[in-house]
C-alpha positions in Angstrom: 16.3 -56.0 -7.7 17.3 -55.0 -4.2 21.0 -55.2 -3.3 21.8 -58.4 -1.4 23.9 -57.8 1.8 25.7 -60.7 3.3 26.0 -61.0 7.1 28.5 -63.6 8.3 26.9 -65.4 11.1 28.0 -65.5 14.7 27.8 -68.8 16.7 25.6 -69.4 19.7 27.7 -71.5 22.0 24.8 -72.6 24.3 21.8 -74.7 23.6 18.4 -72.8 23.4 14.9 -73.7 24.4 13.9 -73.9 20.8 16.6 -76.1 19.3 18.6 -78.4 21.6 21.8 -77.8 19.7 25.0 -76.0 20.6 27.2 -74.0 18.1 24.2 -72.9 16.1 24.8 -70.0 13.6 22.8 -66.9 14.0 22.6 -63.2 12.9 21.7 -60.2 14.9 18.1 -59.1 14.4 18.9 -55.3 14.5 21.3 -55.7 11.6 18.8 -57.6 9.5 16.2 -54.9 10.3 18.6 -52.1 9.4 19.4 -53.7 6.0 15.8 -54.2 5.1 14.8 -50.6 6.2 17.7 -49.3 4.0 16.4 -51.2 0.9 18.6 -54.3 1.0 18.0 -58.0 1.3 20.0 -59.8 4.0 21.8 -63.0 3.2 23.2 -64.9 6.3 26.4 -66.8 5.7 27.4 -69.5 8.3 31.1 -69.9 9.1 32.3 -72.8 7.0 35.7 -73.9 5.7 37.3 -70.8 4.0 37.8 -72.9 0.8 34.1 -72.4 0.2 34.3 -68.6 0.2 34.5 -68.2 -3.6 31.1 -70.1 -3.9 29.5 -67.4 -1.8 30.6 -64.4 -3.9 27.8 -64.4 -6.5 25.2 -64.4 -3.7 25.7 -60.9 -2.5 26.6 -57.3 -3.5 27.8 -56.0 -0.2 28.8 -57.4 3.2 28.5 -56.4 6.9 31.1 -57.8 9.3 29.2 -57.6 12.6 30.1 -57.7 16.3 31.0 -60.7 18.4 34.0 -62.4 20.0 37.5 -61.1 20.1 39.8 -61.7 17.1 42.3 -64.4 17.8 45.6 -62.4 18.4 47.7 -65.0 16.6 46.4 -63.4 13.4 48.5 -60.4 14.2 51.4 -62.3 15.6 50.7 -62.0 19.3 50.0 -64.6 22.0 46.8 -64.2 24.1 47.1 -61.8 27.0 45.3 -62.2 30.4 42.4 -59.9 29.6 41.7 -61.3 26.1 38.0 -62.3 25.9 36.3 -65.3 24.2 37.6 -66.0 20.7 36.3 -68.3 18.0 39.0 -69.1 15.4 36.7 -70.8 13.0 34.8 -67.5 12.5 38.0 -65.5 12.2 39.3 -67.8 9.5 36.1 -67.6 7.5 35.6 -63.8 7.8 39.3 -63.0 7.0 39.0 -65.0 3.8 35.6 -63.6 3.0 36.9 -60.1 3.4 39.9 -60.6 1.1 37.8 -62.3 -1.6 35.0 -59.7 -1.3 37.5 -56.9 -1.8 39.0 -58.6 -4.9 35.5 -59.0 -6.3 34.7 -55.3 -5.8 32.0 -55.8 -3.1 31.0 -53.0 -0.7 32.1 -53.6 2.9 30.8 -52.3 6.2 32.3 -53.2 9.6 30.7 -52.9 13.0 32.7 -53.2 16.3 34.4 -56.6 16.0 33.9 -56.1 12.2 36.1 -53.1 12.2 38.7 -55.0 14.2 38.7 -58.1 12.0 38.9 -55.9 8.8 41.9 -54.1 10.3 43.7 -57.4 11.3 42.9 -59.1 8.0 44.6 -56.2 6.1 47.7 -56.2 8.3 46.8 -54.0 11.3 47.0 -54.9 15.0 44.9 -54.5 18.1 45.3 -53.8 21.8 43.9 -57.0 23.3 42.3 -54.9 26.1 41.8 -51.2 26.7 44.0 -51.3 29.8 47.0 -52.0 27.6 46.9 -48.4 26.4 47.3 -46.0 29.4 45.9 -43.1 27.4 42.5 -44.7 27.1 40.4 -43.1 29.8 36.9 -42.9 28.4 34.2 -45.5 29.2 34.1 -47.6 26.1 31.9 -50.3 27.4 28.8 -48.4 28.5 26.4 -49.4 31.3 23.6 -47.4 29.7 21.2 -49.2 27.4 22.8 -50.1 24.1 20.4 -48.0 22.1 21.5 -44.8 23.8 24.6 -42.8 22.8 27.5 -42.8 25.3 30.3 -40.6 24.1 31.2 -38.2 21.3 33.7 -38.8 18.5 35.4 -36.3 16.2 35.3 -37.1 12.4 37.9 -36.0 9.9 36.5 -33.6 7.4 36.5 -34.6 3.7 35.8 -38.2 4.6 32.9 -40.4 3.6 31.9 -40.7 7.3 31.9 -36.9 7.7 29.5 -36.6 4.8 27.2 -39.1 6.6 27.4 -38.0 10.2 29.1 -34.6 10.5 31.8 -33.3 12.7 30.9 -34.6 16.2 28.4 -37.5 16.3 27.2 -38.9 19.6 27.6 -42.7 19.5 27.1 -45.8 21.7 30.1 -47.9 22.9 30.4 -51.6 23.7 33.9 -52.9 23.3 37.1 -53.7 25.3 39.6 -54.0 22.4 40.8 -51.1 20.2 43.0 -50.5 17.2 46.7 -50.3 17.8 48.2 -50.1 14.3 46.0 -49.2 11.4 46.4 -51.5 8.4 48.3 -49.9 5.5 45.3 -49.8 3.1 43.1 -48.1 5.7 43.0 -44.7 7.4 41.5 -43.7 10.7 38.7 -41.2 10.0 37.2 -40.7 13.5 38.5 -40.8 17.1 37.2 -40.5 20.6 38.5 -37.8 22.8 41.1 -40.2 24.3 42.4 -40.9 20.8 40.8 -44.3 20.4 40.2 -45.0 16.7 36.4 -45.1 16.1 36.2 -45.5 12.3 38.2 -46.6 9.3 37.9 -46.1 5.6 39.8 -47.3 2.5 42.7 -45.1 1.5 42.2 -45.3 -2.3 38.4 -45.9 -2.8 35.1 -46.1 -1.0 35.0 -49.9 -0.7 35.4 -50.1 3.1 33.8 -48.2 5.9 34.0 -49.6 9.4 32.9 -48.2 12.8 33.8 -49.2 16.4 30.3 -48.5 17.7 26.9 -50.2 17.1 24.7 -48.2 14.7 22.3 -51.2 14.4 21.2 -50.5 18.0 20.5 -46.8 17.2 19.2 -46.6 13.7 15.5 -46.6 14.6 15.8 -43.3 16.5 19.0 -41.6 15.3 18.9 -40.8 11.5 22.7 -40.5 11.3 23.0 -44.2 12.3 20.6 -45.1 9.5 22.7 -43.2 7.1 25.5 -45.8 7.5 23.3 -48.6 6.3 21.8 -46.6 3.5 25.4 -45.7 2.4 26.3 -49.4 2.2 23.2 -50.1 0.0 24.2 -47.3 -2.3 27.8 -48.5 -2.5 26.6 -52.0 -3.2 24.4 -50.8 -6.0 27.1 -48.7 -7.6 29.6 -51.6 -7.7 27.2 -53.9 -9.5 
């Protein structure tokens, strides 16, 4: 049996030409393709009332928290600042509960961009609501280059899971305007950009969580080190069965 990898759905706010319906759940195609190429089976989970999260747990072995809207800052005890982007509280509530229950159940977790941020917030960390709030942030973290091209380098801490997968100095893409402020107590920063922006997080006591600030699903077809991240999730999901 192939490991089943859950992907909590994003929400399409506008009606499409195919279905004349707003607020339709959807999952990013590149993530689905990366899961399949790595030997997993994707399972898409729409955002529902968090009380239903326990009913989902038997359906998957690992979970990817993907990109999307900003995390509602009230989850880390801040009011919205002027440069906060679009938020969707229903998804936040569902994903925060899903993460907590998935961790209790021993599921493998991988976060991408917003996914890294929501994992950090769910476990007690905080965010800068916009890059401009940290004056030390000088690199271009929202690239104008096509999303499947790398944009800036990061430095990865030796002795970490990410270092085993990607080496010292990977070249990654970048598409975000929020960044980590305080790292959650159960996580550690394992990679940073040259302006000290946190680019990856791992669990402090086990290998259950790996999360990155960039978008490897846009690069995995042409950059093997990006594919390694998805293969690693599949292997962790298998080992925790």
